[in-house]
Phi, psi and omega in degrees: 000136179243152179241142180258118180254009184301322180293342187302312178303324179294317179297314179299318179299318180298316180300317181296315181296319178298318179297318178296318180299316180297317180297318179298315178298322180295318179295315180297320180296319179296315179298317179297318179297317180296318180296317179298316179299318180297318179296317182292330185265347177269103184253125181207153177274350172282146005266021186275337183220153167231159180294136178291148179239179177269002179292153179300130181236125177250165176299165178286185186299338179255009175088006183282143179275125186241000179250122186217150164265120185240130178269138175305150191296137173274133177295124178213078188300125172217122180285336182222153177269359181288347181280355187278065175279167179304314183293320179297315183294317180298320178292316182294316182284339178280343179295136178275114180264330178209157185300139174058034186294339180260002182230335187287142165255100188293162177262148176301127181088354179293143182248146176228154179254123177237101186061236179270357182269137168252116188243151185243141172275139180235126175271112189224159173240124179288138178275352177243172179292333178255148182265115189270092183292324177303315181293327175298309182296315181297315181295330180266007180059044178247166178302141182249344179238152182062057189224160176229123181252147171242140181226142180221140171211166181238125177255128182249134179233153179269350179206161178294138179236111181264158174060036173266164179231140173271125180247125188228146167229143180207156174228108005260260184277157179199165173224145185226142182235146173239119181050043174085357181246139180301134180245314185217140173234124176246108184253170178083179178271111186220155170266159181284123175228130181301139179058031181300319175230139182236135183287170165293176180296134182234172175237126170271120181288155172295130183100223186275141173226127185264122174254130182230138180220153174230126181239129182239144180208146172265255174279159174100183182283161177226127174196173179204163171216142183222138171206168177249142179243145177274187184298336180268001182083010179271144180295139178271123184237351180271053176225165174237159185235132178223174179237024176206000000 
């Protein structure tokens, strides 16, 4: 009786190749896991923000304001964004979280106490047309969900500008003021869309104009974009932006 062993090398080869493949997949999986872990544990606000400077800053090519004083997020637990009705937002935004919140032009690095939280103001310039608050909070190792953000900037004009409109988009709800007066309210659970809500006609005073905003979010991303439009609906770009 004779036995044929010719198929054996082929079987052995297949086993060896399968073993190599499994090992290769294991190595790739480990490398991928390590890379993912590194990305998840390296928290930074770059490339979404750069430090604001004293150099003259104008809006971007589409008129969006990119220089802001941003306060680290205030804890405001909300499991859902459906609670953001007009009445809820007006009550929430009217609450005093820190002294002079509707009048102060904060300083870069200034700290405020909100309950048990000590929060810092950051003078930053967004690298995109929209200001990514989620990335700010994540990069600074702050809460990213169930939060309330405050934003302040100064728009400077060389002459009075009448009949302009403030155009805002935000994720999720927000309220915006110009020189202490309410300009825009964005209520409900919404994604950020440019010019999502547009104010009634406003006047930009000659000199400094203070824009103040509050953005609230439960789950999900947080960001906003703001610009001014003229009577023809064109973006206003002959202004400058500062944080003091």
